[in-house]
MARROPA-306106 format. One record per residue (C-alpha): residue number from 1; x, y, z. Coordinates in steps of 0.1 Angstrom, whole numbers, plus 2048, in hexadecimal, padded with zeros to 3 digits. Layout:
BEGIN
- num/x/y/z
- NUM/X/Y/Z
...
//
This chain:
BEGIN
- num/x/y/z
- 1/694/A19/9D9
- 2/6AE/A2B/9C3
- 3/6C9/A20/9DA
- 4/6BE/9FC/9D7
- 5/6BE/9FD/9B1
- 6/6E1/A0D/9B1
- 7/6ED/9F1/9C9
- 8/6DF/9D6/9B2
- 9/6EF/9E5/993
- 10/710/9E9/9A5
- 11/70F/9C4/9B0
- 12/706/9B9/98C
- 13/723/9CD/97F
- 14/73B/9BE/998
- 15/72E/99B/98F
- 16/733/9A0/96A
- 17/756/9AE/96F
- 18/75F/991/985
- 19/752/979/96B
- 20/767/989/950
- 21/786/989/966
- 22/780/964/96F
- 23/77D/95B/94A
- 24/79E/96D/942
- 25/7B0/95C/95F
- 26/7A3/93A/953
- 27/7AF/941/930
- 28/7D1/94C/93D
- 29/7D4/92D/953
- 30/7CA/916/936
- 31/7E4/927/91F
- 32/7FF/923/93A
- 33/7F5/8FE/93F
- 34/7F7/8F7/91A
- 35/819/908/917
- 36/826/8F4/935
- 37/819/8D4/926
- 38/82A/8DC/905
- 39/84B/8E7/914
- 40/84C/8C8/92A
- 41/844/8B2/90C
- 42/826/8A3/91E
- 43/811/8A2/8FF
- 44/82D/890/8EC
- 45/832/879/909
- 46/80D/871/90A
- 47/80D/869/8E4
- 48/82C/853/8E8
- 49/81D/840/905
- 50/7FE/83A/8F0
- 51/814/82C/8D4
- 52/828/817/8EC
- 53/807/808/8F9
- 54/7FC/801/8D6
- 55/81D/7F0/8CD
- 56/81B/7DA/8ED
- 57/7F8/7CF/8E3
- 58/803/7C6/8C0
- 59/822/7B3/8CE
- 60/80C/79F/8E5
- 61/7F7/793/8C7
- 62/816/78B/8B3
- 63/824/776/8D0
- 64/802/765/8D4
- 65/801/75C/8AF
- 66/824/74E/8B0
- 67/819/737/8CD
- 68/7FA/72C/8BA
- 69/80F/725/89B
- 70/828/710/8AF
- 71/80B/6FC/8BF
- 72/7FB/6F6/89D
- 73/81C/6EB/88F
- 74/821/6D2/8AB
- 75/7FE/6C4/8A6
- 76/802/6C3/87F
- 77/7E5/6DC/87D
- 78/7E1/6FA/866
- 79/7F4/717/874
- 80/7E2/738/879
- 81/7ED/751/85F
- 82/7FF/771/866
- 83/7E9/781/84B
- 84/7CB/77A/861
- 85/7DD/78C/87E
- 86/7E5/7AA/868
- 87/7C0/7AD/85E
- 88/7B6/7A9/882
- 89/7CD/7C4/88E
- 90/7BF/7DC/873
- 91/79B/7D3/87D
- 92/7A4/7DB/8A1
- 93/7B3/7FC/895
- 94/7D4/7F3/8A4
- 95/7E5/7F9/882
- 96/7DC/80F/865
- 97/7D9/806/840
- 98/7FB/815/83A
- 99/80B/802/857
- 100/7FB/7E2/84A
- 101/80B/7E8/828
- 102/82D/7EE/839
- 103/82A/7CD/84C
- 104/822/7BB/82B
- 105/83F/7CB/819
- 106/85A/7C9/834
- 107/84E/7B0/84E
- 108/853/7CA/86A
- 109/845/7EB/877
- 110/851/805/88F
- 111/837/814/8A8
- 112/844/82C/8C2
- 113/866/821/8CC
- 114/85F/7FC/8C5
- 115/867/7E9/8A5
- 116/84E/7CC/8A1
- 117/85B/7B0/88C
- 118/846/797/87B
- 119/858/777/870
- 120/867/777/84D
- 121/84F/75C/843
- 122/831/770/851
- 123/825/77F/831
- 124/829/760/81B
- 125/81B/73D/821
- 126/82F/724/834
- 127/84B/717/81F
- 128/84D/735/809
- 129/86B/74C/807
- 130/868/771/800
- 131/87F/780/7E5
- 132/887/7A4/7DC
- 133/879/7A2/7B9
- 134/86F/78B/79C
- 135/881/791/77B
- 136/874/789/759
- 137/88C/782/73D
- 138/873/78C/723
- 139/85E/76C/720
- 140/84E/769/742
- 141/82E/77B/74E
- 142/812/779/768
- 143/7ED/77A/762
- 144/7DE/78E/780
- 145/7BC/780/778
- 146/7AD/7A4/77C
- 147/79C/7B9/762
- 148/7A3/7DF/764
- 149/785/7F7/767
- 150/782/81D/769
- 151/787/819/78F
- 152/7A8/806/78C
- 153/7C7/811/79D
- 154/7E8/7FF/79C
- 155/80A/805/7AC
- 156/829/7F4/79F
- 157/84D/7F4/7AD
- 158/864/7EA/790
- 159/883/7EE/77C
- 160/88A/7E6/758
- 161/8A8/7D1/750
- 162/8A9/7DA/72B
- 163/8A1/7F9/718
- 164/88A/7EB/6FD
- 165/866/7EB/6F3
- 166/853/7D7/70D
- 167/833/7D6/721
- 168/835/7D9/747
- 169/810/7D2/74E
- 170/7EE/7D5/73E
- 171/7D0/7C7/72C
- 172/7BF/7D4/70D
- 173/7A7/7CD/6F0
- 174/7BC/7E0/6D7
- 175/7DA/7F6/6D4
- 176/7C8/815/6E0
- 177/7A3/80E/6E7
- 178/79A/7FE/708
- 179/7BE/7FE/712
- 180/7CC/7FD/736
- 181/7F2/7FA/734
- 182/815/806/73D
- 183/830/7FF/723
- 184/850/80B/715
- 185/84C/818/6F1
- 186/865/812/6D5
- 187/871/836/6DC
- 188/87C/82B/6FE
- 189/862/83E/711
- 190/849/831/72A
- 191/825/834/71E
- 192/805/832/732
- 193/7E4/827/722
- 194/7C2/828/732
- 195/7A0/828/722
- 196/799/833/6FF
- 197/7B3/84F/701
- 198/7D3/84C/6EE
- 199/7F2/842/701
- 200/803/85D/715
- 201/829/85E/713
- 202/83E/869/730
- 203/860/863/740
- 204/87E/854/72E
- 205/885/82F/735
- 206/8A3/824/749
- 207/8AD/805/75D
- 208/8AA/816/780
- 209/890/80C/799
- 210/86F/820/797
- 211/84B/820/7A2
- 212/82D/826/78C
- 213/80A/82D/79A
- 214/7ED/82D/782
- 215/7D2/83C/798
- 216/7B3/839/782
- 217/7BA/852/767
- 218/7D9/862/777
- 219/7FC/855/771
- 220/818/85A/78B
- 221/83C/853/785
- 222/852/850/7A4
- 223/836/863/7B7
- 224/833/880/79F
- 225/813/885/78A
- 226/81F/885/766
- 227/7FF/880/751
- 228/7DA/87A/753
- 229/7C2/867/73C
- 230/79E/86D/736
- 231/789/84D/73A
- 232/765/844/737
- 233/74F/837/754
- 234/74A/816/741
- 235/76F/80F/73A
- 236/77A/7EB/73B
- 237/797/7D9/729
- 238/783/7B8/728
- 239/7A4/7A6/72D
- 240/7B8/79D/74D
- 241/7D5/7B4/754
- 242/7F7/7A3/74E
- 243/816/7AA/762
- 244/838/7AC/750
- 245/824/7AE/730
- 246/803/7BB/721
- 247/7E5/7A6/71B
- 248/7DC/7AF/6F7
- 249/7BB/79D/6EF
- 250/7C5/77F/704
- 251/7E9/77D/6F7
- 252/809/78A/709
- 253/817/7A8/6F6
- 254/83B/7B6/6F9
- 255/844/7A3/718
- 256/85F/7B7/72A
- 257/881/7B2/73A
- 258/87B/7C0/75D
- 259/87C/7BB/782
- 260/85C/7BF/796
- 261/860/7C4/7BC
- 262/83B/7C8/7C5
- 263/819/7CD/7B3
- 264/7F9/7DA/7C2
- 265/7D7/7DA/7B1
- 266/7BA/7F0/7BE
- 267/796/7F3/7B5
- 268/782/811/7C2
- 269/7A1/818/7D8
- 270/79E/7F6/7E9
- 271/7BD/7DF/7E7
- 272/7B2/7C0/7D5
- 273/7D4/7B1/7CC
- 274/7F7/7B5/7DB
- 275/811/7A0/7CA
- 276/832/798/7DC
- 277/84F/786/7CB
- 278/85B/765/7DA
- 279/863/741/7D7
- 280/848/727/7DF
- 281/84F/707/7F3
- 282/85D/6F7/7D4
- 283/875/715/7CE
- 284/861/720/7AF
- 285/861/746/7AA
- 286/83E/755/7AE
- 287/82A/772/7BA
- 288/815/76D/7D9
- 289/7F5/782/7DE
- 290/7F1/78C/802
- 291/7CD/796/7FC
- 292/7BF/776/7ED
- 293/7DA/75E/7F9
- 294/7DE/753/7D5
- 295/800/74B/7C5
- 296/807/757/7A2
- 297/820/745/78B
- 298/82F/74C/769
- 299/817/748/74C
- 300/832/74B/731
- 301/850/735/72A
- 302/86F/72F/73E
- 303/870/73B/762
- 304/872/75C/775
- 305/893/765/785
- 306/88F/76A/7AB
- 307/8A1/787/7BB
- 308/8B5/784/7DC
- 309/8A3/774/7F9
- 310/896/78D/813
- 311/8A0/782/836
//
């Protein structure tokens, strides 16, 4: 009986050792396999193949849309919009939000080794021409039609053409209270106002091209956080935000001399307005909103100066 027990224990011991050895061998094999895959670039090749497949799927839909547009044109029917295709591609998760914005901004996108080109008129309605910027000479401005709240975020790509006191954008009830604004003060500094807080001054003014992002209470200048306002949960300006000026109780205030290349308006981090400079089918300078499909024109006097046409 003792001999049998010893034999069973011995067999169990051998089995356990064999199991441990098997696991170690499998781990070593897995490690070697992974290293081989890395060294051979198999993982990167797999990723590239996936991107190439995605690019091909997008190109197919671009080609299909162009055919549908051509047929509609021949039949004098409404042509399907490229904006509808862009939204569809995002819904199908063939493009990301960032890639969508790149398409809207440049008309093209690179995926894998392929550059996918959307027609130059793709982003704007038929008959419109895209321009690099709109320039105000100090008397033109745009009413965005949107009232800022404590969840508002705006991003503006701009350059001033004169160093003087002026308003780049904003809407307010008074000079300080219920103010949402970006302007250049008389001391030639850019000031940011948001909520019941006093304006926060930062960055000297110059005529170079810059970006400003007012992300709710935070203010970024050329991508760098430079100041932060404290705002209440019930904040509202009660007046639409003007572009190239500040809406001060319904009246444009210190309209600026500036060029605006693009303007984005977010609410709760959702893009609700994306204004792109261009010329309409009557060659009138305007801003076209790719989100709503609405065209925005000068609400002041004279006419905007349109920048170079983007081919």
